[in-house]
N, C-alpha and C positions, 0 to 999 in steps of 0.2 A: 826648568821649564820644558826642555826637550824630553826629559824622562817622563814628566807628567803627561805630556801629549801622547807619548807612546803607550802609557798605561790606559789612558782614556780610549785611544784607538783600539787597543787590544780588547778592552771591555766591550766596546760596541760590536766588534767583530764576533766575539763570543756570543753576544746576545742575538745577533743575526743568525749565526749557525744554530743556536739553540732553538730559535723560532722556526727555522726551516726543518729541524729534526722533529719538532713537536707539532707539525701541521696536523690538523684534525681531518676527519673524513669530509666534513663540510668544506674545509679549505681546498681539498683536492678536487672535490666535485665542482666547486666554483672555478678553479683553474682549468678543469677539463671542459667546462661549459664555454669558457673564453677561448680555449684551444679550438673547439669545434666552430665557433663563430668566425675565427680567423683562418680556418683551414682552407687552403687553395689547392692542395694536391699532395699525393704521396706515392711511393712505390715500395714494394716489399716482396719478399719470398717467404714461403711458409712450408713446413713439413707437417703433414697431418697424419696422425696415426689413429686408425679406427680399430676398436677392440671388440671382438666377438667371442666372449668366453676366453678360451686359451689361445685363440687365433688373433693375429694382428696383421693389419694391412696398412701400408704407408703410401701416401700420395703427395705430390708436389703441387704447389700453387704459386703463381706469379700474379701479383695484384698491382694494377695501376688505377689511380683516381685523379680526376681533374675537375675542379670547380666549374660549373655548379653541379652537374649530374652526369659526367662521363666516366665510364668504367671499362676496364679491360682485364678479365680474369682468365688465366690459362691454367687448366688442371691436367696433370699427367700422372702416369703410373710412377712407382718408385724408381724405375729404370729410365724414366724420361720418355716412354713410349705412349702411344694412343692419346695424344693431346686433344682436348676440347677447349673451346674458347667461348666465353660470354662477353659480348661487347654491348655497351649501352652508349648511344650517342643521340644527336638531335632527331634522328629518324626512327628511334625505337630501340628494342632489345633484340639481339641476334645470338643464336647458338650455332656454332660452327664445329662440325666433326669431320676434319679433313680425311681421315682414314677411310670414311665411307662416302666422301664427296657430298656431304649433306650440309644444308644451311637453312635455318628457320628464322623467321621474323615474327616478333610478338609485339602487340600493343599491350605492354605490361608495366605494372608499377614496381617491378623488380629493381633494386633490392630492398625497397622500402616497406614491403608487405610483411616482413618477419625478421627475426634475428638472423644475422649472417656472421658466423663465427670467424671468418677471415677478413672481414671489413672493419676498419678502425671506427668509422662513424657508428656502426651498429653496436660494437662493444662499448663505446663511450656512452651512447644513449641508454643502454641497459644499466650501466652504472648510475647515471644521472637520475633515471626515472624510478629506480628501486630504492625507496626511502628506508627499507629495512636491510639493505646490503651490509654484509659484515666487512669490516675494514681492518687491515693489518699493515703497519709500516715496518719494513725490514731495512737492512743496511743500505741497499741500492734500489729497492723496489717498493711499490705499493701493491697490495693484494686485496682485491674485492671479490667477495662471493655473493652472487646475485641470482635471481630467478632469470630464466631465459624467456624469450617471446615465442617459444614453440609450445603449442598446446598438446604436448605428449609427455607421458611419464618417463619415456626413454631418454628424453633430453630436457630434464627439468631444471637443472642448476648449472652454473658455470663459475669457475674460479679464474679471474682475469688478473694477470700480473703485468703491471706497467713499470717501466723504468722511471725512477725519480727524475732523471734528466730528460726533459722535453715530453714526458708522459707517453713515450712510445710503447707499443705493446711488445711484450717479450714472450708470454706463454698464455694459453687458454686451455682449461680443462673443462669439457662438457660432461656433466654427470647425470645419472638417472635419479629417480626419487629416493633411492637408498644411498646416494652419494658415491656410487661406483663410477669410475671414470670410463666413459664410452668413447670419447674423442679427445685426443691430445694434440694441440697445435703449438708449434714452436716457430716464432717469427725470426727471420734473418734479414739483415741488410735493409732495415726499415729506414726510409729517408723522407723527411718532410720537404715540401716545396721544390720538387724536381722540375726541370725544364723538359717539356714534351715537344716533339716535332708537330707541325701543323696537321699531319695525316696520321698521327699516332693512334687515333681511334677510328680510322677508316676501315670499313668492313672488308672491301675488296683487297686492299693492301695487306691486311693481316691474314686473310684467307690464303692469298698467294704465298706469303712468307711461310706459313705453316706447311703448305704443300711442298715447298722446296727444302724443307728441313731434311737434312741428310739422314736423320734417325727416324724417319717416318715410313716404315713399311705399312702396307694396307692391312686393315684388321682382317680382311678375308684371307690374305696371304699368311698371316700369323696363325689364324685359327680356322683351319679348313674342315674340321670335324664337327658334327652336330652334337651338342652337349645338352643335357637335360638337367635342369635345376628345380628345386622346390623350396618354398618358404619354410623357415625354421621357427617362425613366430607362432605362438599359441594364442588364439583369440577365443574369448569366452563363448561357450556353446556353439563353436564352429569347428567343423571337421571336413576332411577330404571326402567328397562323395564318390568321385571317380577321376581317373586320368586316362587319356587315350592318345595314341600316336596315329595321326592320320596324314594322308597326302592328298592335297587338293590342287588341281591345275599344276601338277609337277612340283608343288611346294610342300615340303614336309612341315607339319605342325605338331607340337605337343601341347595338349590342353589339360589343365587341372581345374576341376570344378569343386569349389568349397560351398557347403550348405550349412544353414543354422542361423544364429542370431546376426552374424556379420558375413553374409555370403559374398563371394567374389569369384571371378574367373581369371585365370592366368594363361595366356597363350604365348608360346615360345616358338620362334622361327629362326633360321640361320640368317645372319646379316648379309645383305647384298650391297655392293658398292654401286651407288647411283652413277649412271652413265655420264651425266653432265650436271655440274653443280648449278642449282638455281635456288633463289630465295623463295621459300614457301611460307606464306603468311598464315598465321594460326591465331585463333582466339583461345589462347592458353598461356601458361607461365612456365619459364624454365625453373627447375627445382634441383637443388644440389642434394644428391643422394650419398655423397661422400666418395664412392667408387666411380661415379659417373654423374653426368647432368641429365635429368629426365625432362619430360614434357607433361605437365599436369593440366587437366580440365576439371569440371565439376564432378565427373563420374569416371574418369579414366586416368591412367598414368602409364606412359611408355618410356622405355630407355633401351640403350644398347650396352652390352657388356660381354667381353671375352668371345667376340665373334657371333653373338646371339642377340636377337631383338626380342624384347619382352613387351607385352601389352596386358595391363591389369585393368579390369573393368568391374565396377560395383555401384549399385544404387544405395547401398547401406553404409559403406565405409566413408568416414570423413577424409578430408585431404591428408591430415596427419596420419591417420590409420593406413591409408594407401602408401604413404612414405615408409611407415614402419614395416609393412609387408615387403615392400621393394627392398629395403635395406637388409631384410632377413633372408633374401634369396641367395644363400651361400652354400646350401647343402646339396651337392650334386648327387643325383640318383645313379646315373651311369653315363658312359661315353659311347 
């Protein structure tokens, strides 16, 4: 009798294991949907690698989320310098750049207005909503290849790897329309259901904490020279009309004017540290450019990088085209 019970128990166990191993795409999507419904928070670290042809640049991200709609995202260089923070709490969305003593306040729908490759909810929703997503079950992982929610050919598809255990994200590869990897994100220390302090998403507390970071030299101290950059992207029937180096009110500016089907103007100035931090309210949205967080409106995009401020303006470029131009500003003309 005891032997028969053992055989029955073993058979049932094997059936359960087999069922788990043979879960279909629909089963995983259903589990993922339930996971989102019950999601009350998470923390994670991520290493993001951006690829520009032969060149690669790495950045670090620390992500906090608390139900229903609180976020804290810190982005840094590979060496942990030049941090920026996006905070979303009950008062709105804030962008903090402590190296320049700058703080912006937005009435924004961020991060719900498009795909966000380092946010778990965004990745899960892209999987759930893409009925044509490719699915592969591996030993310890599930892999989904989906379309992104970015209306640009440069970020057209994504391969999302989830751990079978708890469906936590492990890796995301963002690809262009030819399936070349443009961005590679590896998640570390992903934890569901963490306990947060009551002031974990307080703007003033986080700003002060970042300023007291021992590894936070000012951007102006790190990059004292004027650097000139140019976009490396090629837009159809659009070319550089002229560039000029001017000084107005003791401020040096480098201006690039592009004309044609997709005209735009790019103005570059040296970053200046604001004397006193104050929250500036703007009708705009924060936008992740990978190497930095920018500020976008209907017809302009501004950002700071490597000790320089950039202002891109165009009546013809779409929001995604402005992002594409900004991401391509990696070719330095001279120093």
